[in-house]
N, C-alpha and C positions, 0 to 999 in steps of 0.2 A: 504494500500501500504506501502510495506517494501521497506526500505533505507537505503541500505549496503553500504557506501562508505570508503574505506580504507584510511588513512592520517597517518602523522606522528605522532601524538598522541597516535592514535591507539597501536603503536609498544612499547610505556611503560608499558601497562597492563601483566603483568608476574604474570598468574596464579601462583598457587602452583605447578600445576602439571598440564599436560594435562589431566589426568585422573581425575582430583577435580580441576574442572574452577571456581575459585574464587580468586578476589586478594584483598586484605585486605590494607585499608590505616588510616591515623593518624597520626595528626600531621605535615602532608603535607602542611599546609595552613602557617606555619612559613618560608617555602623555596619558599614562592610565594612573587613577588613584591607585594607591596600593600596589600599584602595578597589576592590577586586575581587573581585567574587562568583563564586561556583562554578559550573562548566557544568549545567546544568540542562534542563528539557523538561516539560511539560504540556499535557494537551488545548485549551487554550483558545489563543484568537490571541491578541496581544502587538503593541502601538506605544509606544516610548520618546522622548521628546525630548533630545537633548543642550543645554544650556542658558548655560554659560558657559564650558566647557572640552572637549577634544578626548577623546573615548569609542572604543573597541577593543570592536567588539561582533562578538562571535565568533557565526557560525551554519553550523552544519555544522562544514566545516573551511576555511571563509573566514573573513577577517577583517577588517569593516568599518570606517572609520576614520568616525565621525559629529562634525562640527564646529557649531560653536553655529549653534543653528536647524534639523541636521538634525534628523529623524524618522526612525525604521526600523519596517515592519510586520513581523514575523513570524508566517510559517506553524505552524498547527499542531503540536505532536509532536516540534518541530525543536530538534537541542542545540543548544543558547545561552548565553554566558558576556556579561560585561562587564568592561570595566576601565578606570578612568580613568586618561589617559596623561599629560593635562597641564592645568594650571590650579593656582594654588594654592591654591584651596576647592574645597569636594567642589563636586561639579556637581549642583544639585536633581536634574535627569533626572526629569521624570514623568511617569510612564507607565501604561498602563491592562492589566489581561490580564482577557479575557470570553470569555465562551460564545458561540458561533454562535445560539444559542436566544435570546439577548438580541435577535437583530434579527427572527427570527423562529420559530415551533415548529419540533420538528426534522423533525415529517410534513407541512409547508405545503408547497406548490409553492415559495413565495419562499425558502423555507431548502433545496430539493432544487435549483434550477435554479441561484439566486446566492451562497448563501454553503457547500452542501457542492462548489460550482463549484470555488473557491478552495483549501476545507481537501484537496480531494481531491487536487489537481494536485502531485505531487511535486516537479517539477520549477522552482516558485514558492515558492524557501523562504525569502525575502525582498523588501521592496520598499523603495527608501530613497527619501526626500523631500527634496531638496537645498535648503537655503534659497536663495533666491529665484530656486526654480521652484515650480509646486504650489502655487501662495498659496492657493488653494482651499482645500486639504487641510491647511497650517498654520494658518488661520483655525480650523477646524473644530476641531484640535487643542487649541487654546489655550480653546475654547469648552468644551469637555471638560472638561476641566479648572480651570477657572473652573468649570462648575455644580458637579463633585464638590467645590470645594472651599469654597465657597456653600452647597450642599445646598438650594435655596431651592425652595419649591414648585413642582411639574412638571419638577422638574431631569432624571426619571425618563424622563418621557416624551422631551425635550428632547434628551436624551443618546445616546437610542434614533435618534431621527429622524437626531441630527448621525452615527453611524455607519453608518447606512441610507446617508445621502451618500457615505459611507467607499466603502463597498463596492457603492455605483452609481459609482463612478469606475473600481474595482479591474474590475469586469465590463464597463463601455465599452470600457475600455483594455486588457483581458486578452492579445490577440491581441499588442500592444506593449510587454508588461511584460517585462523582464529574465530570462530561465531559467533553467536552470543543469539540464541534463539528468544523473541520478544513474541510474548502474551498476547493474546487480543487485549486483556487488562493493561497488560504495559502501554500499548500502542494509543489504546483509549486516554491513557494519562498523558501521554507526551501531548498528543493533541489537545488534552483541555489545559494544559500547561502554555503550549504556545497560544492558542485564543488567551488564556489572561495575561500572559507575555502580552500579546501584542497590545489588549486595552493599557495595561500600563504605561508600555512608549509611548501610547500616543497620548494618554490624557494625566500622565505623571503633575503637570502644571497644576490642573483643577482639582477642586476636592472631591475625592471619592473614598468611597467606601472597601470593604470587606464584600460585604452585600453587591456591589456594585463590578468588583472583581470575578467575585464568583456567578455573575448573572452573565458576564461574558462568552462564559462556558456554558452556562444552561445548567448547572448545578448547585449544590448546596454548600454552604458555607463550609459545613465540617470536610466536603468532600474536596474544596477548592484545598483547606488546609492541608489533609492528605497528599494532596498531588504533589504540592509545594511541599513538601517534607520529603518524598520520596525523592525527588527531582534536586532540589537546590537547598535543603537541608534547613529551613527556616520557612516562618509563615508568608504568608501575602504580604502582610504588613509590615515586615520586617523587609521585605525586599525590596514594596515598595519607599519605605524611606531608604534604603541605601541607593536604589538608583536615582530617587532624586538629591541624596550627598555627593553621588559622581558627577552627578550635571553639573552640580555646584560647582564642585571641587575645579571644573574643566573652566566654566563660567568665571571664577577669580582671577584665570590670567588676562581678563579684561578687566583694566584698572579704571575704565573709565565709568564702569556702573558701582554704585554703595551695595555693602555688605547686605543691606538689606533688600535693596531692590530684587538681586541676586536670590537673596532664597525664596523672594515671594514669587519670583517666575519658577521656582521649582516647587512650589506648591507650601512651603512653610509660611506660614502666615505669622509668627510670632518668630522675631527674631533671636530673642535670648532661647528658644526653643530650638532654633536651627540650630545655632553655636555651640548650645550642650551638644547635641545630636554627632553634630560634627566633631567635636573635640573626644567624644566617646570612642567614634567610629576609626579618624585619624589618628590622636592622641595628639591634636596640635589643633588649635583657633583658625577659622577663617582669617583673621589676620594676618596670621603667622603665614599662611600658606602665600599671602604675596611678600610677607619683608621678608621671608626666609626663601624665598622660590620653592616651597615644598611642591 
């Protein structure tokens, strides 16, 4: 079953061009509060590599630790998020997000047999390529990052060729790849979480309640709490507050806006409550974010 839900985070994926649908990320984690990004999903495949620190990469309900040199392939439409949990400096964490049509046209035999086979496999949420193993895959990924850094002539052709080699590997080893069978209950819970997250991402700046969040998935408040606990290990309201704080942290880089204006624009009607929650979550005040460049 495919899950495709548009949401605010998807709009941040700006591919190099519609004809070359790949987005290259690097050094993104330095701008994330607490080096932690919000849980999200998109209809593209994703590959990310840890460079210096240890990353906690969540896919669905699972948390996978990536050490320096490890890479992870994440299937389409999977809930996922990232947090750096060790290392004194932000991990460069290069990664790519790309549509399967970069490999072959959607109506082609190649796409249907070798790309759609991977995308349609609900049990294949992710594949981890550990450092010291899968040397060919690691060399291919480093080559892709280098090509995207340099953008020299023929780089598009060479990136496509590299991605084809990765899908060649996935298809050749398909039966041996670790898989996790997803029950109908788990699938329904993931759909509900995506629906509720979509609502939070769209309306976090407004007055919203637990009932509003639950209604976005047409479920009870208790079921909403159960779904969030399963996938995010926190309540819907705690997640809402965390997301508002993440948005506020980013906006604090804009010194033309007062802390009061930012707190209100992120759904906090009391500046003192915002400051208290901010300090509790990050360990410093909103003012320190500006003065110390945190």
